[in-house]
C-alpha positions in Angstrom: 148.7 -80.4 60.0 145.9 -80.3 58.0 143.5 -80.4 61.1 145.7 -77.8 63.1 144.8 -75.4 59.7 141.1 -76.3 59.4 140.9 -75.0 63.4 142.7 -72.2 63.0 140.8 -70.9 59.5 137.5 -71.6 61.5 138.5 -69.7 64.3 139.4 -67.0 62.2 136.0 -67.1 60.2 133.9 -66.8 63.5 136.4 -63.9 64.9 135.5 -62.0 61.7 131.9 -62.6 61.8 131.6 -61.2 65.3 133.9 -58.2 64.2 131.5 -57.6 61.6 128.2 -57.9 63.8 129.8 -55.7 66.3 130.5 -53.1 63.7 126.8 -53.0 62.5 124.4 -50.1 63.4 121.6 -51.7 65.8 119.1 -49.2 64.3 116.4 -52.0 65.2 117.6 -52.4 69.1 117.6 -48.7 69.2 113.9 -48.5 67.8 112.6 -50.8 70.1 113.9 -49.0 73.1 112.4 -45.5 71.9 109.0 -46.7 70.6 105.9 -45.8 72.7 102.9 -47.8 72.9 100.9 -45.2 74.5 96.7 -45.6 74.4 95.2 -41.9 73.4 92.3 -41.3 75.6 90.4 -38.2 75.2 89.8 -37.1 78.7 86.7 -35.3 79.1 85.6 -33.0 82.1 82.4 -31.7 83.1 82.9 -28.4 84.8 80.5 -26.3 87.0 81.7 -22.5 87.7 79.8 -20.7 90.4 80.2 -18.0 92.5 80.6 -18.0 96.3 76.4 -17.7 96.8 76.1 -20.8 94.4 75.5 -18.5 91.1 76.7 -20.5 88.2 78.7 -18.6 85.7 78.2 -18.7 82.2 80.2 -17.0 79.0 83.7 -18.0 79.9 86.1 -19.2 77.0 88.5 -21.7 76.6 91.6 -19.5 77.2 89.8 -18.9 80.5 90.4 -22.0 81.6 93.9 -23.8 82.8 94.1 -27.5 82.9 97.0 -29.7 84.2 97.5 -33.4 84.3 99.9 -34.5 87.3 101.1 -30.8 87.1 101.7 -31.1 83.0 99.8 -28.5 81.4 97.4 -29.6 78.6 96.0 -28.3 75.5 92.3 -28.1 75.2 90.7 -30.0 72.3 87.2 -29.2 72.5 84.7 -27.1 74.0 81.1 -26.4 74.9 79.2 -24.0 77.3 75.7 -25.0 78.8 72.6 -23.6 77.3 71.7 -22.6 81.2 68.1 -23.6 82.5 66.4 -26.4 80.8 63.1 -26.5 82.4 60.5 -24.1 84.2 61.8 -20.9 85.4 61.0 -21.3 89.1 63.6 -24.2 89.5 65.2 -24.8 93.3 68.5 -26.0 94.1 71.1 -26.4 97.0 74.3 -28.2 98.2 72.8 -30.4 101.5 69.4 -29.1 102.0 67.6 -27.4 98.6 67.4 -23.9 98.3 66.3 -21.7 95.8 68.1 -21.4 92.7 70.1 -18.0 92.0 70.2 -16.7 88.6 73.4 -17.3 86.2 75.7 -14.6 86.2 77.7 -13.7 83.0 80.7 -11.1 83.6 80.4 -8.0 81.7 83.8 -8.5 80.4 83.0 -12.0 79.2 79.8 -11.5 77.2 81.5 -11.9 73.9 80.5 -15.1 72.3 83.5 -15.6 69.8 86.1 -18.4 69.8 88.5 -16.2 71.5 92.5 -16.6 71.0 92.8 -20.0 71.5 92.0 -21.5 68.6 89.2 -24.0 70.2 85.6 -23.7 68.5 83.2 -22.9 71.1 79.8 -25.2 70.5 76.8 -25.1 71.9 76.2 -28.3 75.0 74.8 -31.3 73.1 72.1 -33.2 75.0 73.2 -35.4 78.3 73.0 -39.0 78.6 71.3 -39.6 82.3 71.2 -42.8 84.0 68.4 -42.9 86.8 68.9 -45.2 89.5 65.7 -46.0 91.9 65.8 -47.1 95.0 63.2 -50.0 95.3 64.1 -51.7 98.4 62.2 -52.5 101.7 63.6 -49.1 102.8 61.3 -47.3 99.9 58.0 -48.7 101.1 56.7 -45.5 103.1 57.1 -43.0 100.1 57.4 -45.1 96.9 54.4 -43.2 95.0 55.9 -39.7 96.1 59.5 -40.7 95.0 57.6 -42.4 91.2 55.9 -38.7 91.0 59.0 -36.9 91.8 61.1 -38.8 89.3 58.3 -38.9 86.5 58.5 -35.1 86.5 62.4 -34.9 86.4 62.0 -36.8 83.3 59.7 -34.9 81.8 61.5 -31.5 82.6 64.6 -32.7 80.8 65.9 -31.2 77.5 64.7 -32.8 74.3 68.4 -33.5 73.4 68.7 -35.4 76.9 68.8 -38.9 76.3 67.8 -41.1 79.6 67.9 -44.7 81.1 65.7 -45.5 83.8 67.3 -48.5 86.1 65.4 -49.8 89.6 67.3 -51.9 92.1 66.8 -53.6 95.4 68.9 -56.7 96.2 69.8 -56.9 92.0 69.7 -54.4 89.3 66.5 -54.2 86.7 67.5 -52.1 83.8 63.8 -51.0 83.2 64.2 -48.6 80.4 67.5 -48.2 78.2 68.9 -45.1 77.2 66.3 -43.2 75.2 65.1 -40.0 74.1 61.4 -41.1 74.4 59.9 -39.9 77.9 56.8 -41.8 77.9 58.8 -45.1 77.9 61.0 -43.8 80.7 58.0 -42.9 82.6 56.4 -45.9 81.7 59.2 -47.9 83.4 58.9 -45.6 86.3 55.4 -46.4 86.9 56.2 -50.1 86.5 58.5 -50.8 89.2 57.4 -52.7 92.3 59.4 -52.8 95.7 62.1 -55.3 96.6 64.0 -56.6 99.3 67.4 -55.8 100.8 69.4 -52.8 99.1 72.6 -53.2 97.0 73.5 -49.5 96.1 76.9 -49.9 95.5 76.7 -53.1 93.4 74.0 -51.3 91.1 75.6 -48.5 91.1 79.2 -49.8 89.5 76.7 -51.9 86.9 75.5 -48.5 85.7 78.6 -46.7 85.7 79.8 -49.6 83.5 77.1 -48.9 81.1 77.7 -45.3 81.3 81.2 -45.8 80.5 81.4 -46.1 76.9 79.5 -43.3 76.1 80.9 -40.0 75.2 79.9 -36.2 75.9 78.0 -35.5 79.4 77.0 -38.7 81.0 75.4 -38.4 84.8 74.1 -41.1 86.9 71.2 -39.6 89.4 70.6 -41.9 92.5 67.5 -41.8 94.7 67.8 -43.7 97.5 66.0 -44.3 100.7 68.3 -45.9 103.2 71.9 -47.7 103.8 73.1 -50.3 101.6 73.0 -53.4 103.1 73.5 -56.3 100.6 76.5 -55.1 98.0 80.0 -56.6 97.7 81.6 -53.7 96.3 82.2 -51.0 98.5 81.6 -47.3 97.6 85.4 -46.4 96.9 85.5 -48.4 94.1 82.3 -47.3 92.5 83.7 -43.6 92.8 86.8 -44.5 91.3 85.1 -46.0 88.2 83.0 -43.0 88.0 85.7 -40.8 87.9 88.1 -42.6 85.4 85.3 -42.9 82.8 84.1 -39.4 83.3 80.4 -40.2 84.7 79.1 -37.8 87.3 77.3 -38.9 90.3 74.2 -37.1 91.9 72.8 -38.6 94.7 69.1 -37.7 96.1 68.8 -39.3 99.7 65.1 -39.5 101.4 67.1 -39.4 104.7 68.4 -36.4 106.7 71.9 -36.4 106.8 71.9 -36.6 110.4 70.0 -39.7 110.3 72.6 -42.1 108.6 75.9 -40.8 109.2 77.8 -43.7 107.7 76.2 -43.5 104.5 75.8 -39.6 104.5 79.7 -39.4 104.2 80.1 -42.3 101.4 77.2 -40.6 99.3 79.1 -36.9 100.0 82.4 -38.3 98.9 81.1 -40.3 95.8 79.2 -37.6 94.4 82.2 -35.1 95.2 84.7 -37.1 93.5 82.9 -37.2 90.5 81.6 -33.5 90.4 78.4 -34.2 91.2 76.1 -33.4 94.6 74.6 -35.0 97.5 71.0 -34.1 98.7 69.3 -35.0 101.7 65.6 -34.4 101.2 63.3 -35.5 103.9 60.0 -34.5 102.6 58.7 -35.1 99.1 58.8 -31.1 98.3 62.6 -30.9 98.7 62.9 -34.0 97.0 61.6 -32.1 94.1 63.9 -29.4 94.6 66.8 -31.7 94.8 65.7 -32.9 91.1 65.4 -28.9 89.9 68.8 -28.3 91.4 70.1 -31.7 89.0 68.9 -30.4 86.2 70.1 -26.6 86.5 73.3 -27.9 87.4 73.4 -30.2 84.0 72.3 -27.3 82.2 75.0 -25.1 83.3 78.3 -27.4 82.9 81.2 -26.3 80.6 82.2 -29.7 78.8 85.9 -29.7 77.9 88.2 -32.6 76.7 92.0 -32.8 76.0 94.4 -35.7 74.8 96.8 -35.8 77.5 100.4 -35.0 77.2 103.2 -37.9 77.6 103.1 -39.2 81.1 105.0 -42.0 82.5 102.7 -42.4 85.2 100.3 -45.5 84.5 98.1 -45.2 87.6 96.1 -42.5 89.4 96.4 -39.3 87.3 95.7 -35.9 89.3 93.5 -33.2 87.3 93.5 -29.6 88.5 91.3 -27.1 86.8 91.6 -23.5 87.3 90.6 -20.3 85.9 93.0 -17.6 84.4 93.2 -14.1 85.3 92.6 -12.1 88.6 88.9 -11.1 87.9 88.1 -15.0 87.6 90.0 -15.8 90.6 86.9 -15.6 93.1 84.7 -18.3 91.4 84.8 -21.8 92.3 85.3 -24.8 90.0 83.8 -28.5 90.6 84.8 -31.2 88.4 86.5 -34.7 89.1 89.7 -34.6 90.4 91.4 -37.1 88.4 91.2 -40.7 86.9 93.2 -43.9 86.5 94.6 -44.8 83.7 94.5 -48.6 84.2 90.7 -48.5 84.9 90.3 -46.6 80.8 91.2 -50.2 79.6 89.3 -52.1 82.3 86.1 -50.6 82.0 84.6 -53.6 80.2 85.9 -56.1 82.0 84.0 -58.1 84.9 86.6 -57.7 87.7 84.0 -56.9 89.9 80.3 -58.2 88.9 79.1 -60.4 86.0 75.2 -59.0 85.8 72.5 -61.5 84.9 70.6 -60.5 81.9 73.1 -58.1 80.9 71.8 -55.7 78.2 73.4 -53.7 75.5 72.7 -50.0 75.5 70.0 -49.2 73.0 71.8 -46.4 70.8 68.7 -45.3 69.4 
């Protein structure tokens, strides 16, 4: 009888405990299901605004831009406008075959430099971080000296606020001069290059994008190429996606005419367009110089806009749309990157693709 009583008492105690736990509020569990672990990433956009003739449009304000990410409206956090021409007044530019640069235009309705009603402070655009990637493969033998001269002139013409790194490549990447404001060091790096063998452009460009990735503000890679890639293990699509995701603009100057190498031409155009840059096909040293002048002009007229993304459940590719607000501004054209991969933002420093030999940390000075 005593044993039966003990069993009944034990069962009763267990039943009471279960009732108590069932009635207890589950705040901890609810907290776990509603807590969001989101890495807040400042998305930076470099935006060029032109008319149908290619003239740059200056004097725009934050409220003139409308930004959406996966169709979700975004609020501009910072806004910087370009300082305009950064070199000599007789610069030239062009989309494919370089052409004379037209003057920048400031619409009459936008002449005010006040902060406007957006509450976003308008700041002068700070200097850019520019990486020059020079093809020293055997494709470049014939025009090697002329190419060095064109790059050296480009380096000297950039504004003093910009920092420049000079890399060269054939089968391997050489970081000849790390990021620095010292133009003499960069030009010395240009003059010290020697011709190599095969061309691994996309491998080298990927490594350069990785070097640029941690930097904030405007960052651009200027590629000087004289032939197709015949030694890379990385496709150009992977390079373009990483450059888009890190906000790195890619400009490509090819010494071959577009019709001479249609495969490389298509890859260069897709990659530069996806990142907000341009591709140039310059068959003579004069047009090479015009292409570099055009890049300098473009860098000087970019708007730098950033925002913190609103909540978005999409953890993969996010599409970005930048539009101008107002009927008077609809006639202008916008060039910028069209999206980024959120996953890539956390994998920029991984070695998923290549492990560079003798990698050197960027010189912050």
